[in-house]
C-alpha positions as CSV (number, residue, x, y, z in Angstrom):
1,M,0.0,0.0,0.0
2,A,1.2,3.5,-0.8
3,P,1.7,5.9,2.1
4,L,-1.3,8.0,3.0
5,A,-0.7,11.7,3.6
6,L,-3.3,14.0,5.1
7,S,-3.2,17.7,4.3
8,D,-3.0,20.2,7.1
9,Q,-1.8,17.6,9.5
10,H,1.7,16.1,10.3
11,F,0.2,12.7,9.6
12,Q,1.6,10.0,7.3
13,I,1.0,6.3,7.6
14,T,2.6,3.4,5.7
15,S,1.4,-0.1,5.3
16,E,3.7,-1.2,8.1
17,N,2.3,1.4,10.5
18,L,-1.2,0.4,9.4
19,S,-0.5,-3.3,10.2
20,N,1.0,-2.2,13.6
21,L,-2.2,-0.3,14.4
22,Q,-4.3,-3.4,13.5
23,H,-2.2,-5.5,15.8
24,L,-2.7,-3.1,18.7
25,S,-6.4,-3.0,18.0
26,D,-6.5,-6.8,18.2
27,L,-4.6,-6.8,21.5
28,L,-7.0,-4.3,23.0
29,H,-9.9,-6.4,21.8
30,L,-8.5,-9.4,23.7
31,F,-7.8,-7.2,26.7
32,H,-11.5,-6.2,26.7
33,H,-12.8,-9.7,26.7
34,R,-10.3,-10.8,29.4
35,N,-11.1,-8.0,31.9
36,K,-14.6,-6.7,31.1
37,N,-16.3,-8.9,33.8
38,Q,-14.0,-7.8,36.6
39,H,-13.4,-4.1,35.7
40,R,-16.3,-3.0,33.6
41,H,-17.7,-0.9,36.4
42,S,-14.3,0.9,37.1
43,H,-13.9,4.5,36.1
44,W,-10.8,3.8,34.0
45,Y,-12.5,1.1,32.0
46,K,-14.9,3.6,30.5
47,H,-11.8,5.5,29.1
48,F,-10.3,2.3,27.9
49,N,-13.6,1.4,26.0
50,T,-13.6,4.9,24.4
51,F,-9.9,4.5,23.3
52,R,-10.6,1.0,21.8
53,R,-13.7,2.2,19.9
54,Q,-11.9,5.3,18.6
55,L,-9.0,3.2,17.4
56,N,-11.3,0.8,15.6
57,A,-13.1,3.7,13.9
58,L,-9.8,5.2,12.7
59,L,-8.7,1.9,11.3
60,S,-12.0,1.5,9.5
61,H,-11.4,4.9,7.7
62,L,-7.8,4.1,6.9
63,N,-8.6,0.7,5.4
64,S,-11.3,2.4,3.3
65,L,-8.9,5.0,2.1
66,N,-6.3,2.4,1.2
67,S,-8.6,0.0,-0.5
68,V,-8.4,-0.3,-4.3
69,P,-11.7,-0.6,-6.2
70,S,-12.1,-3.3,-8.8
71,T,-13.3,-1.1,-11.6
72,H,-12.0,2.2,-13.0
73,T,-15.4,3.9,-12.5
74,A,-15.6,2.9,-8.9
75,A,-12.0,4.2,-8.4
76,L,-13.0,7.6,-9.9
77,Q,-16.1,7.8,-7.7
78,K,-14.1,6.9,-4.6
79,R,-11.5,9.5,-5.3
80,K,-14.0,12.3,-5.9
81,T,-16.6,11.6,-3.2
82,L,-15.5,9.1,-0.6
83,D,-11.9,9.9,-0.1
84,P,-12.3,13.7,0.7
85,H,-15.0,12.8,3.3
86,L,-12.9,10.2,5.0
87,I,-9.9,12.4,5.0
88,S,-11.9,15.2,6.6
89,Q,-13.2,12.8,9.3
90,T,-9.8,11.5,10.0
91,Q,-8.4,15.0,10.4
92,H,-11.1,15.9,12.8
93,R,-10.6,12.7,14.8
94,L,-6.9,13.2,15.2
95,S,-7.4,16.9,16.2
96,F,-10.0,15.7,18.8
97,W,-7.5,13.2,20.1
98,R,-4.8,15.8,20.4
99,D,-6.9,18.5,22.0
100,V,-9.2,16.5,24.3
101,M,-8.9,12.7,24.5
102,F,-5.2,11.9,24.8
103,T,-4.9,13.9,28.0
104,K,-7.9,12.1,29.5
105,W,-6.6,8.7,28.5
106,Q,-3.2,9.4,29.8
107,F,-4.5,10.4,33.2
108,A,-6.9,7.5,33.5
109,F,-4.3,4.9,32.6
110,S,-1.7,6.5,34.9
111,Q,-4.1,6.2,37.8
112,V,-4.3,2.4,37.1
113,I,-0.5,2.3,37.4
114,A,-0.5,4.3,40.6
115,D,-3.2,2.0,42.1
116,G,-0.6,-0.8,42.5
117,R,-3.1,-3.7,42.5
118,F,-3.5,-3.6,38.7
119,S,-0.4,-1.7,37.7
120,V,0.4,-4.3,35.0
121,L,-2.8,-3.5,33.2
122,G,-2.1,0.2,33.5
123,V,1.4,-0.2,32.0
124,F,0.0,-2.2,29.1
125,L,-2.7,0.4,28.4
126,Y,-0.3,3.4,28.8
127,S,2.3,1.8,26.5
128,S,-0.4,1.0,23.9
129,L,-1.6,4.5,24.0
130,A,1.9,5.8,23.5
131,E,2.5,3.5,20.5
132,V,-0.7,4.5,18.9
133,G,0.1,8.2,19.3
134,D,3.5,7.7,17.8
135,L,2.1,5.8,14.8
136,V,-0.7,8.3,13.9
137,G,1.5,11.4,14.7
138,V,-0.4,12.7,17.7
139,N,2.7,12.6,19.9
140,G,4.5,14.9,17.4
141,M,1.5,17.3,17.4
142,L,1.5,17.4,21.2
143,E,5.3,18.0,21.4
144,E,5.0,20.8,18.8
145,L,2.2,22.5,20.8
146,G,4.2,22.1,24.0
147,S,7.2,23.8,22.5
148,L,5.0,26.6,21.1
149,E,3.5,27.2,24.6
150,V,6.9,27.3,26.2
151,E,8.2,29.7,23.6
152,K,5.2,32.0,24.1
153,A,5.6,32.0,27.9
154,L,9.3,32.8,27.6
155,N,8.5,35.7,25.2
156,E,5.9,37.1,27.6
157,F,8.3,36.8,30.5
158,S,11.1,38.6,28.6
159,K,8.8,41.5,27.8
160,E,7.8,41.9,31.4
161,T,11.4,41.9,32.6
162,E,12.7,44.6,30.2
163,W,13.5,47.8,32.1
164,D,16.2,50.5,32.4
165,E,18.7,49.4,35.0
166,G,19.8,53.1,35.7
167,T,16.3,54.2,36.9
168,P,14.7,52.8,40.0
169,L,11.4,51.0,39.6
170,R,8.2,52.5,41.0
171,R,5.1,50.5,41.0
172,D,1.7,52.2,40.7
173,G,-0.2,52.2,44.0
174,E,2.8,51.3,46.1
175,D,2.6,52.6,49.7
176,E,5.6,54.8,50.4
177,G,4.6,55.5,54.1
178,V,3.9,58.7,56.0
179,V,6.5,61.1,57.4
180,V,6.3,61.0,61.2
181,R,7.4,64.2,63.1
182,R,9.4,63.5,66.2
183,E,8.1,65.2,69.4
184,E,10.5,66.6,72.0
185,P,9.8,65.8,75.6
186,G,7.9,68.4,77.5
187,E,8.8,70.3,80.7
188,E,6.7,68.0,82.9
189,E,8.5,64.9,81.5
190,L,11.9,66.4,82.3
191,G,10.8,67.0,86.0
192,V,11.4,70.8,85.9
193,E,9.3,72.9,88.3
194,G,8.9,76.5,89.1
195,V,8.7,77.8,85.5
196,G,6.8,81.0,85.6
197,E,3.8,81.6,83.5
198,G,5.2,84.7,81.9
199,S,8.4,83.1,80.8
200,A,9.2,82.3,77.2
201,G,9.5,78.6,77.8
202,T,13.2,78.5,78.5
203,I,14.7,77.0,81.6
204,A,17.5,79.1,83.2
205,E,18.9,79.7,86.7
206,S,20.9,82.8,88.0
207,P,24.6,82.4,88.6
208,A,24.2,83.4,92.3
209,A,21.7,80.6,92.9
210,V,24.0,78.1,91.3
211,K,27.0,79.3,93.4
212,A,25.0,79.1,96.7
213,S,23.8,75.6,95.9
214,R,27.3,74.4,95.3
215,K,28.5,76.0,98.5
216,R,25.8,74.3,100.6
217,S,26.6,70.9,99.0
218,A,30.3,71.4,99.8
219,E,29.6,72.4,103.5
220,T,27.3,69.4,103.9
221,S,30.0,67.0,102.5
222,T,32.8,68.4,104.8
223,M,30.8,68.5,108.0
224,K,32.0,65.8,110.5
225,P,29.4,63.8,112.2
226,K,29.1,64.3,116.0
227,K,30.1,61.5,118.3
228,K,27.4,60.0,120.3
229,R,27.7,60.2,124.0
230,K,27.8,57.0,125.8
231,K,25.2,56.5,128.4
232,G,26.3,55.9,132.0
233,G,29.6,57.9,131.8
234,N,31.2,59.5,134.9
235,A,32.6,63.0,135.5
236,I,36.0,62.2,134.2
237,D,34.6,61.2,130.9
238,D,32.7,64.5,130.8
239,I,35.9,66.4,131.4
240,F,38.0,64.6,128.8
241,G,35.2,63.8,126.5
């Protein structure tokens, strides 16, 4: 069979890839018959059934596209009417897989692996999904979309971080604070008394008052304490005392 190329998609399949898809579909069919009685009510099994049916529908379209009619008239009719319709359906199916279903299938099958009890089943389903995605080109589409998203995020980040290093940054609405004026302690806090009402608020003493205060303190410090008189002393003690 000749390779099939779909326009507007990075999708090209050969006869070898088509036979590999058919083999995977057969394995999934056997998996369904082996595990449907035990796991048909599980949440992940619904996603597996969707994956299996979607793969069978894709294979049906690809086999129809690669089939060769027996007559020339049938071949012309197939090329004009049937092939464009099948190609359009295949394109929409692959886009739907890329945008919606592949993420759901990956999450559901990874949960089976994480469960532990049926991790072997989860590994088989996850590897089958990865191989199908590689054969039909969905993995390449997802990688391309991921690289575009990363490049877009890096460009946006580089635009946000462009500024002049010589000027400080000021953000709108930033709280710069309020200037607080320092208050000097009042006269009452300093413990100063006797300030007249008519004074201008300054504290001052006359030089004479300062000198007299120093003199009193000096006399007080040099004054000797008097000896206490012992009780019961005699007259001799009074004379020489």
